[in-house]
KEKE-3310 file (N, C-alpha, C; in steps of 0.2 Angstrom, whole numbers, plus 5000, padded with zeros to 4 digits):
npx = (4978:4993:5008:5023:5035:5045:5043:5049:5048:5049:5050:5050:5054:5053:5059:5079:5089:5097:5090:5082:5083:5091:5075:5073:5083:5077:5065:5069:5074:5064:5056:5059:5069:5066:5052:5046:5039:5029:5018:5009:4997:4998:5002:5018:5033:5048:5062:5078:5095:5109:5122:5117:5108:5094:5080:5065:5055:5040:5030:5013:5010:5018:5037:5043:5033:5035:5037:5032:5032:5044:5052:5066:5078:5087:5093:5094:5102:5091:5085:5078:5077:5076:5076:5070:5071:5070:5062:5050:5046:5049:5057:5069:5065:5054:5060:5068:5059:5049:5061:5063:5051:5049:5061:5059:5047:5051:5062:5052:5046:5056:5058:5048:5044:5056:5052:5040:5047:5054:5045:5034:5022:5015:5001:5001:4993:4985:4993:4993:4985:4991:5003:4997:4994:5007:5003:4996:5006:5012:5002:5004:5019:5016:5008:5016:5027:5017:5009:4999:4985:4982:4994:5002:4998:4999:5009:5016:5008:5014:5027:5026:5018:5029:5039:5032:5031:5028:5024)
npy = (5016:5022:5018:5019:5023:5009:4997:4983:4965:4949:4930:4915:4898:4883:4877:4875:4887:4885:4876:4885:4897:4888:4888:4900:4906:4894:4901:4914:4907:4903:4913:4922:4932:4940:4935:4945:4956:4954:4949:4955:4966:4955:4954:4955:4944:4948:4942:4946:4941:4940:4931:4930:4941:4945:4952:4957:4960:4971:4972:4976:4978:4977:4973:4984:4993:5004:5001:4999:4996:4987:4971:4968:4958:4947:4931:4922:4910:4896:4886:4875:4878:4892:4910:4925:4938:4956:4971:4978:4990:5008:5007:5012:5021:5026:5034:5044:5051:5058:5068:5074:5082:5087:5095:5105:5110:5118:5126:5135:5139:5147:5154:5163:5173:5183:5185:5193:5206:5209:5216:5226:5232:5220:5215:5208:5201:5193:5185:5174:5164:5158:5152:5144:5133:5126:5113:5105:5098:5095:5086:5075:5073:5064:5051:5047:5039:5032:5015:5004:4996:4986:4982:4979:4969:4957:4956:4952:4940:4933:4933:4925:4911:4911:4906:4898:4900:4899:4908)
npz = (5109:5099:5092:5088:5077:5081:5088:5100:5100:5103:5099:5105:5098:5099:5085:5081:5080:5068:5060:5060:5053:5041:5034:5032:5022:5012:5011:5004:4994:4986:4982:4968:4965:4951:4947:4954:4947:4944:4950:4956:4967:4974:4994:4999:5008:5007:5017:5019:5025:5036:5043:5060:5061:5057:5045:5038:5027:5026:5009:5002:4988:4977:4974:4971:4978:4990:5005:5023:5032:5044:5050:5060:5065:5078:5078:5092:5102:5112:5126:5124:5110:5096:5097:5093:5092:5090:5084:5077:5064:5056:5040:5032:5019:5022:5035:5026:5018:5030:5036:5026:5025:5037:5037:5028:5033:5044:5038:5034:5044:5051:5040:5038:5048:5045:5031:5035:5042:5029:5024:5028:5027:5026:5038:5053:5060:5047:5045:5050:5050:5038:5044:5052:5045:5044:5052:5045:5039:5051:5056:5046:5048:5061:5056:5046:5057:5063:5067:5060:5066:5056:5048:5059:5067:5054:5052:5068:5066:5054:5057:5071:5064:5054:5061:5072:5085:5102:5110)
capx = (4986:4997:5013:5028:5043:5047:5041:5052:5045:5051:5046:5052:5051:5056:5066:5083:5094:5101:5084:5075:5092:5086:5070:5072:5086:5072:5059:5071:5074:5057:5053:5063:5068:5064:5047:5039:5036:5022:5014:5003:4990:5001:5006:5025:5036:5053:5068:5086:5099:5115:5122:5112:5103:5087:5078:5059:5049:5030:5028:5008:5006:5021:5043:5043:5030:5040:5036:5029:5034:5051:5055:5074:5080:5092:5093:5098:5102:5087:5088:5075:5075:5078:5074:5072:5072:5070:5059:5046:5050:5048:5060:5075:5061:5049:5063:5071:5051:5048:5065:5061:5045:5052:5067:5054:5044:5056:5064:5045:5044:5060:5062:5040:5047:5061:5049:5038:5051:5058:5038:5030:5017:5007:4998:5001:4985:4984:4998:4995:4984:4999:5009:4993:4996:5012:4997:4993:5014:5015:4999:5007:5023:5013:5006:5022:5031:5012:5009:4991:4987:4979:4998:5005:4993:4997:5015:5017:5006:5017:5034:5023:5017:5034:5045:5030:5031:5020:5023)
capy = (5018:5022:5015:5026:5021:5006:4991:4977:4959:4944:4927:4910:4893:4875:4874:4874:4890:4884:4878:4893:4900:4886:4888:4908:4902:4894:4905:4918:4904:4901:4921:4924:4941:4941:4936:4947:4960:4950:4947:4963:4963:4953:4955:4952:4942:4947:4942:4945:4936:4941:4929:4929:4948:4946:4958:4953:4969:4968:4973:4978:4976:4971:4975:4993:4999:5008:4997:5006:4991:4980:4968:4969:4957:4942:4922:4918:4900:4896:4882:4869:4877:4898:4917:4928:4946:4962:4979:4982:4995:5009:5007:5020:5026:5032:5040:5050:5057:5060:5071:5081:5087:5092:5101:5109:5114:5125:5130:5138:5142:5149:5161:5169:5180:5188:5188:5200:5210:5215:5218:5229:5235:5215:5214:5202:5195:5190:5179:5167:5157:5155:5150:5137:5128:5122:5111:5100:5093:5090:5079:5072:5068:5061:5047:5043:5034:5029:5009:5004:4989:4981:4980:4977:4960:4955:4955:4948:4935:4930:4930:4920:4907:4907:4902:4893:4902:4898:4914)
capz = (5108:5094:5094:5085:5076:5082:5093:5103:5099:5103:5099:5107:5095:5097:5081:5082:5077:5061:5055:5058:5047:5034:5034:5030:5016:5010:5007:5001:4987:4983:4980:4963:4961:4945:4945:4961:4945:4940:4954:4956:4972:4983:5000:5001:5012:5007:5018:5019:5031:5037:5050:5064:5058:5048:5042:5035:5025:5021:5005:5003:4981:4973:4978:4968:4981:4998:5010:5026:5039:5044:5057:5060:5072:5077:5081:5097:5104:5119:5132:5119:5100:5098:5104:5089:5097:5086:5083:5071:5063:5050:5036:5029:5014:5026:5038:5022:5019:5036:5038:5022:5026:5043:5038:5022:5035:5049:5035:5032:5053:5052:5036:5039:5051:5041:5024:5037:5041:5023:5020:5037:5024:5027:5044:5056:5059:5042:5042:5055:5044:5035:5050:5055:5038:5048:5056:5040:5040:5056:5055:5039:5053:5064:5053:5046:5060:5067:5065:5058:5067:5054:5045:5066:5067:5048:5051:5071:5065:5050:5061:5075:5061:5051:5065:5075:5090:5108:5118)
cpx = (4990:5004:5017:5033:5046:5047:5047:5046:5049:5047:5050:5049:5055:5059:5072:5085:5096:5092:5081:5079:5089:5082:5072:5077:5080:5065:5063:5071:5067:5053:5060:5061:5066:5058:5045:5037:5028:5017:5011:4996:4991:5006:5013:5029:5042:5059:5073:5090:5108:5120:5118:5107:5097:5083:5070:5056:5044:5031:5018:5007:5011:5031:5042:5040:5036:5036:5036:5033:5039:5052:5064:5075:5085:5089:5095:5096:5095:5089:5084:5077:5077:5073:5075:5069:5075:5065:5055:5048:5048:5055:5064:5069:5059:5053:5063:5063:5049:5052:5065:5056:5048:5056:5066:5052:5044:5059:5059:5044:5047:5062:5054:5043:5051:5056:5042:5042:5053:5050:5035:5023:5010:5006:4999:4996:4983:4987:4997:4990:4987:5005:5003:4995:5001:5008:4996:5004:5015:5009:5003:5012:5022:5011:5009:5024:5023:5012:5001:4992:4985:4987:5002:5005:4995:5006:5018:5014:5008:5023:5031:5023:5025:5038:5041:5031:5026:5023:5019)
cpy = (5018:5020:5020:5022:5015:5002:4986:4970:4954:4938:4921:4907:4885:4873:4877:4881:4889:4879:4882:4895:4894:4890:4896:4908:4901:4898:4912:4914:4903:4909:4920:4929:4943:4940:4941:4953:4959:4946:4952:4961:4959:4955:4950:4950:4943:4946:4942:4944:4940:4937:4927:4935:4942:4952:4953:4960:4966:4973:4973:4975:4971:4976:4983:5000:4999:5005:5003:4999:4986:4979:4968:4966:4950:4936:4921:4912:4900:4892:4877:4870:4886:4903:4920:4935:4949:4969:4977:4989:5000:5010:5015:5024:5035:5037:5045:5055:5062:5067:5077:5082:5089:5094:5109:5115:5119:5128:5134:5142:5149:5155:5166:5172:5186:5192:5196:5206:5214:5217:5223:5229:5226:5213:5207:5197:5193:5186:5173:5163:5153:5149:5143:5132:5122:5116:5103:5096:5091:5085:5073:5067:5061:5052:5044:5040:5031:5020:5008:4995:4984:4976:4978:4970:4958:4951:4951:4943:4930:4928:4924:4915:4906:4905:4899:4893:4901:4905:4921)
cpz = (5102:5096:5088:5084:5078:5089:5094:5103:5099:5104:5101:5101:5097:5095:5082:5078:5070:5060:5054:5050:5042:5032:5028:5024:5011:5006:5002:4993:4984:4980:4974:4962:4956:4944:4951:4955:4942:4946:4961:4963:4977:4988:4999:5007:5010:5013:5017:5024:5031:5043:5052:5064:5055:5048:5038:5033:5022:5016:5003:4994:4978:4975:4976:4972:4986:5001:5020:5033:5038:5049:5055:5067:5072:5082:5087:5097:5111:5120:5126:5113:5100:5098:5097:5091:5093:5088:5075:5069:5057:5044:5033:5025:5019:5030:5032:5020:5024:5037:5033:5022:5033:5043:5033:5029:5043:5046:5032:5037:5052:5043:5034:5041:5047:5032:5029:5040:5038:5022:5028:5035:5025:5037:5044:5060:5053:5041:5047:5053:5041:5039:5052:5047:5039:5052:5051:5039:5047:5057:5050:5044:5055:5065:5049:5048:5064:5064:5064:5062:5064:5052:5052:5065:5060:5048:5059:5068:5058:5054:5063:5069:5056:5054:5071:5082:5096:5113:5112)
residu = (MET:ARG:LYS:TYR:ALA:ARG:ILE:PRO:VAL:SER:PHE:GLU:THR:MET:ILE:LYS:LYS:ASP:GLU:LEU:LEU:GLU:LYS:ILE:SER:GLU:GLU:GLN:LYS:ARG:LEU:PRO:LYS:SER:LYS:LEU:SER:LYS:ARG:HIS:GLY:GLU:MET:LEU:PHE:LEU:TRP:GLU:LYS:LYS:SER:GLU:GLU:VAL:ARG:LEU:THR:LEU:TYR:HIS:ALA:VAL:LYS:LYS:ASP:MET:PRO:ASP:THR:LYS:PHE:SER:GLY:THR:ILE:ARG:ASP:GLY:LEU:ASP:GLY:CYS:GLN:LEU:ASP:GLY:TYR:ILE:LYS:LYS:PRO:LEU:GLY:VAL:TRP:VAL:ILE:PHE:TRP:ALA:ILE:ALA:ILE:VAL:SER:LEU:LEU:ILE:ALA:ILE:GLY:PHE:PRO:PHE:LEU:LEU:MET:GLN:ASN:PRO:ASP:ILE:PRO:ILE:ILE:ASN:ALA:TRP:PRO:PHE:LEU:ALA:LEU:LEU:VAL:ILE:PRO:ALA:PHE:ILE:LEU:MET:ASN:LEU:LEU:ALA:PHE:GLU:LYS:LYS:ARG:LEU:LYS:ILE:ILE:ASN:ASP:TYR:LEU:ARG:GLU:PHE:THR:GLN:ALA:HIS:ASN)
# end
């Protein structure tokens, strides 16, 4: 079964909240933004941090590529360590493309009957193949929001290893 749009995840770790935030800061310093363009062909995990909210973006080649997998969550204190709760989701760029394709397809579907009304010489039987082409954008839209199992496994394994999670 495919998962769409966003998936809830939670990682429990024995690391304290402050230590995990410090580890994220060290990871941010380890990858200077100026040298990212020289890392062609590598998979990059880039962290962003705003107090207790953290974001992790998976880039498949270089930072210039549009990512298609992102983690966004919060760090909460636990009994022994801390807990990282959040969602693996699609980033904003994917949603922009999704809505652009959806709106253009909708405009075509709405505008097509008006075209038929203004040109009554076009037989309706010959017009249905044109409307059947709207299946292609629907297929593209579904695949834009679907997660690939490999990428989910990559980001899940990375987060599990990074947080030293035991669940």
